[in-house]
C-alpha positions as CSV (number, residue, x, y, z in Angstrom):
1,M,-27.8,47.4,-60.0
2,R,-26.4,46.5,-63.4
3,I,-24.0,43.1,-63.8
4,F,-21.8,42.1,-66.5
5,G,-19.4,39.4,-66.8
6,F,-15.6,38.4,-67.7
7,A,-15.1,35.0,-69.4
8,G,-12.2,33.6,-70.2
9,W,-9.5,31.0,-69.9
10,S,-7.1,31.2,-67.3
11,G,-3.8,33.4,-68.6
12,S,-6.2,35.4,-70.7
13,G,-5.8,38.5,-68.7
14,K,-9.1,38.9,-66.7
15,T,-8.5,40.0,-63.6
16,T,-5.3,42.5,-65.4
17,L,-7.9,44.3,-66.9
18,I,-10.8,44.3,-64.9
19,E,-8.4,45.7,-62.0
20,Q,-7.3,48.3,-65.3
21,L,-10.9,49.3,-65.3
22,I,-12.7,49.1,-61.6
23,P,-10.8,53.2,-61.3
24,R,-12.1,54.6,-64.4
25,F,-15.7,52.6,-63.7
26,V,-15.1,54.7,-59.8
27,Q,-13.8,57.6,-61.7
28,R,-17.6,58.3,-63.4
29,G,-18.9,57.8,-60.1
30,L,-20.2,54.7,-59.9
31,R,-20.1,52.4,-57.1
32,V,-18.5,49.1,-58.4
33,S,-18.4,45.8,-56.5
34,L,-17.0,41.9,-57.5
35,I,-18.2,38.8,-57.3
36,K,-15.2,36.8,-58.4
37,H,-15.6,32.7,-58.6
38,A,-12.9,30.5,-58.1
39,H,-12.5,27.2,-59.3
40,H,-10.3,25.8,-56.4
41,T,-9.7,25.9,-52.6
42,F,-8.8,29.6,-51.4
43,D,-8.8,30.7,-48.4
44,V,-8.5,34.4,-47.5
45,D,-7.8,33.9,-43.7
46,Q,-4.4,32.7,-42.5
47,P,-3.6,30.5,-39.9
48,G,-2.6,31.3,-36.5
49,K,-5.0,33.9,-36.7
50,D,-8.1,34.3,-34.1
51,S,-10.8,33.3,-37.0
52,Y,-8.9,30.9,-38.7
53,R,-8.8,29.2,-35.5
54,H,-12.2,29.7,-34.7
55,R,-13.6,28.6,-38.3
56,Q,-10.9,25.4,-37.5
57,A,-13.2,24.9,-34.7
58,G,-16.1,24.4,-36.4
59,A,-18.1,27.8,-36.5
60,A,-20.0,27.8,-39.7
61,E,-19.7,31.8,-40.1
62,I,-17.0,34.1,-38.6
63,L,-17.6,37.8,-39.2
64,V,-14.2,39.4,-38.5
65,T,-15.1,43.5,-38.3
66,S,-12.6,46.8,-38.1
67,S,-12.7,50.4,-38.0
68,R,-11.5,50.2,-42.2
69,R,-13.4,46.8,-43.0
70,W,-15.1,43.4,-42.3
71,V,-15.2,40.0,-44.0
72,L,-18.2,37.3,-43.2
73,M,-16.3,33.7,-43.9
74,H,-18.5,31.2,-44.2
75,E,-17.8,27.5,-44.2
76,L,-19.8,25.7,-46.5
77,R,-18.7,22.3,-44.4
78,G,-19.9,19.7,-47.0
79,A,-23.2,21.5,-48.6
80,H,-24.1,22.8,-51.9
81,E,-21.9,26.1,-53.4
82,P,-24.6,28.6,-53.7
83,S,-26.1,29.4,-56.8
84,F,-25.2,32.6,-58.7
85,E,-28.4,34.4,-58.3
86,D,-28.1,33.6,-54.3
87,Q,-24.5,34.8,-54.0
88,V,-25.9,38.1,-56.1
89,K,-28.0,38.9,-53.1
90,R,-25.1,38.7,-50.6
91,I,-24.1,42.0,-52.4
92,S,-24.7,45.4,-50.9
93,P,-26.3,47.8,-53.4
94,C,-24.2,48.7,-55.9
95,D,-24.0,50.6,-59.4
96,L,-22.2,48.0,-61.4
97,L,-21.4,44.3,-60.1
98,L,-18.3,42.8,-61.9
99,V,-18.5,39.3,-62.2
100,E,-15.2,37.4,-63.0
101,G,-16.0,33.7,-63.3
102,F,-19.7,31.9,-62.9
103,K,-19.2,31.4,-67.0
104,H,-22.1,29.6,-66.8
105,A,-24.7,32.8,-65.8
106,P,-27.1,34.3,-68.1
107,I,-25.5,37.6,-67.5
108,P,-23.6,39.9,-70.5
109,K,-20.0,38.9,-70.3
110,L,-17.0,40.2,-72.6
111,E,-15.0,37.3,-73.4
112,V,-11.4,37.9,-72.7
113,W,-9.1,36.1,-75.5
114,R,-5.5,35.2,-76.0
115,K,-4.5,33.1,-78.9
116,E,-1.4,32.0,-76.4
117,T,-3.3,30.1,-73.9
118,G,-3.6,28.0,-76.6
119,E,-7.6,27.6,-76.1
120,P,-10.8,27.7,-77.8
121,L,-13.2,30.8,-78.1
122,L,-16.0,30.0,-76.0
123,H,-18.8,32.6,-77.5
124,P,-19.7,30.4,-80.1
125,N,-21.1,28.3,-77.3
126,D,-22.0,31.0,-74.6
127,P,-25.1,32.9,-75.8
128,H,-24.5,35.6,-73.4
129,I,-21.1,36.8,-74.3
130,V,-22.2,39.8,-76.5
131,A,-18.1,40.9,-77.5
132,V,-14.7,39.7,-77.4
133,A,-11.4,41.4,-76.1
134,S,-8.3,40.2,-77.7
135,D,-4.7,41.4,-78.8
136,A,-5.5,39.0,-81.9
137,R,-7.2,39.5,-85.0
138,I,-9.9,37.0,-84.5
139,E,-13.3,35.8,-87.1
140,T,-16.3,36.6,-85.1
141,K,-20.0,38.2,-85.8
142,L,-19.3,40.4,-82.3
143,P,-18.2,43.5,-81.4
144,L,-14.4,43.1,-81.5
145,L,-12.3,45.1,-78.5
146,N,-9.0,45.5,-78.0
147,L,-7.6,44.0,-75.2
148,N,-5.5,47.0,-74.7
149,D,-7.4,50.1,-74.9
150,V,-9.1,49.8,-71.6
151,D,-11.1,53.1,-72.5
152,E,-12.7,51.1,-75.3
153,I,-13.5,48.3,-73.2
154,R,-14.9,50.8,-70.2
155,N,-17.1,53.0,-72.9
156,F,-18.4,49.3,-74.4
157,I,-19.6,48.2,-71.3
158,L,-20.5,51.8,-69.6
159,K,-23.0,51.8,-73.3
160,K,-24.5,48.1,-73.1
161,L,-25.8,48.9,-69.6
162,E,-26.7,52.5,-69.9
163,L,-24.6,53.8,-67.4
C-alpha cells in the first residue's frame, strides 16, 4: 500500500482536488482508500436512527451493515485519539491510501496553496511536503504543479510513488 497526503489551509481546495484525483486513479485500476482527519467534532450518524440511539446510550462501537456498505463507529469517550499509524492499520488493503489532514504524519505530501486564503506556505516548515500545487506563481525549490491541471498532479503522484 502506497500512502500520499495532502496538506493545506482550509479553503485551499484539498477536498476538491482529491475528489478529482480519485476517479483518475481508479480508472488506472488502482484500489483507492482515504483517511481524512477532522479538526472538529463530526458525526456520520443521524439523530433518531437506531445506531445513533445505541451510541447515545453508551455503546463504545456500533457496526452498521447492509448489502451495499458497512460502517464502524467508535466512540473515544475521553480516550486519546489514535495515532496516524494506528488509523492506517484499520484500513483494508488497497493500492493507494490518500490522506487529507494529519499534517505531522511522516508521509510524502502535496501542499495545496491558494493566495486567497491569506495563509503562509507550509512547505518551508514541513520536510515531508514533496511538491506544491497552486493556481499562483510562487517561489519554491520544490516542484510547482498547476492546481488546475489534475492530470499533471495525478502523473506526479504516480511517478513519486512508483505506481
